[in-house]
Structure formats: structure tokens, C-alpha cells
N, C-alpha and C positions, 0 to 999 in steps of 0.2 A: 843286200847284194843278191843278184839273181842266183838261183840254185842250179847246180848241174849234178846229176846223179849218175853214177857209173854202175851199170848192171851187166853181168855176164849172162845174158839171155839170148836165145835165138830170136830173130826178128819176128817170127810169128807169135811167140810168147809176149814180146814187148807190145805188139799191136793189141793183143788180147787183153793186156793189162793196162790199157790206156786210161783207165780210171785213176791210176796213180798220179797222173798229171793234176787232176782236180783235187783229189783228196790230200796229196802231199805237197801241193803247190810247187810242183817240179816244172821247170821251164824247158829242160832238155833231158833226153836219155841218150847215153853213149853206149852202144852195143858192140861188144867184141864178137866177131864171127867165130862160131864154133864149128862151122861146116867146111871151112877152106883150109887146104894144106898150108902148113907153115904160119897159120894165124892163131893157133891156140897156145895154151901155156907150154913153156919149154922152148919157145922159139924167140928170136930177137925181132920178130915182125908181128904186126897186127893188121887186121882189116876191120875197120869200124864203120858203123852207120850212126849218124846223129839224127835223132827224131825230135822235132820241135813240138811244142804244145799245141800247135795247129795241125799236127800230124804230117807236115811236110818232112821229107827225108833227104838227107845228103849222104850218099854212099861214097866212101873213100876206098881207094885201091889199097892193095897190100903195100905196107910201108914199114920202115923201121919204127921201133917204139918211140924214138926221139921225134920223128916226124909226126907220129900220131899225137904225142903230147903237145906239139906245137899247134896242131889242128884244134885240139881241145882248148888250149889256152887262147887261141885266136877267137874261138866261139865265145868263151867267157868274157874276153875283152869287148866284143861287140855288145854282149848283154849289159856289161857294166857301163859302157858309153851310153847306151839307150836309157838306162836307169838314171844316169847322171843328167841327161838332157831333160828327162821328165821332172826331175827334182829342181832344176834350175828355175829360179823365179823369173817370170816374164818381165820384160823391161816396160815400165810404164812411162808415158810421156808426161812432162810437167804440166800442171794446170796453169793456164794463163789467165 
């Protein structure tokens, strides 16, 4: 199953530690904002950025933790679907 790792790092540190993708075979980093009001520990909201192993980023707005969890689960579901499609055996035509 594809891996998703959650780090509480600022975005600059995550980009600087891009080697983690290759070394740890990580497909996604989910970063909590530590710089935005109401997005740190002790609040019911988070602001995340998801970084893919090709370094494209999806920044999410400030949301409830429940909405953030849904965003992460949706990302994992996409990864799982892609992995399942890769593992599916190709359909071969019968030899006539």
C-alpha cells in the first residue's frame, strides 16, 4: 500500500528534506502549518500542505480537523486506486 507520512514541519524544512522521499520510499508528506493562527496544536482547525514525491504541492485552506482528515483519506484512496490499477493483470486476447 502506498505510504503517507505526517510530519509537523514548516514547508521550508520539508522541501529541504526532500531526500526523505527517496530514502524512505515516501509518496506524500502532509505538513501542518506552524505559522498560521488557529492552525497549530490546541485548536480544532489545521492548515495543511500535501507534497507529492514529484514535489508538486497542494495547499489546503484552514479547515476543521475532520475536513483535513477527509482530505488526507481522499489522497490515500487515490494512491491505493493507482496501486491497484498497476497490479491488475492485463487482459490478453485468446489465441486463435
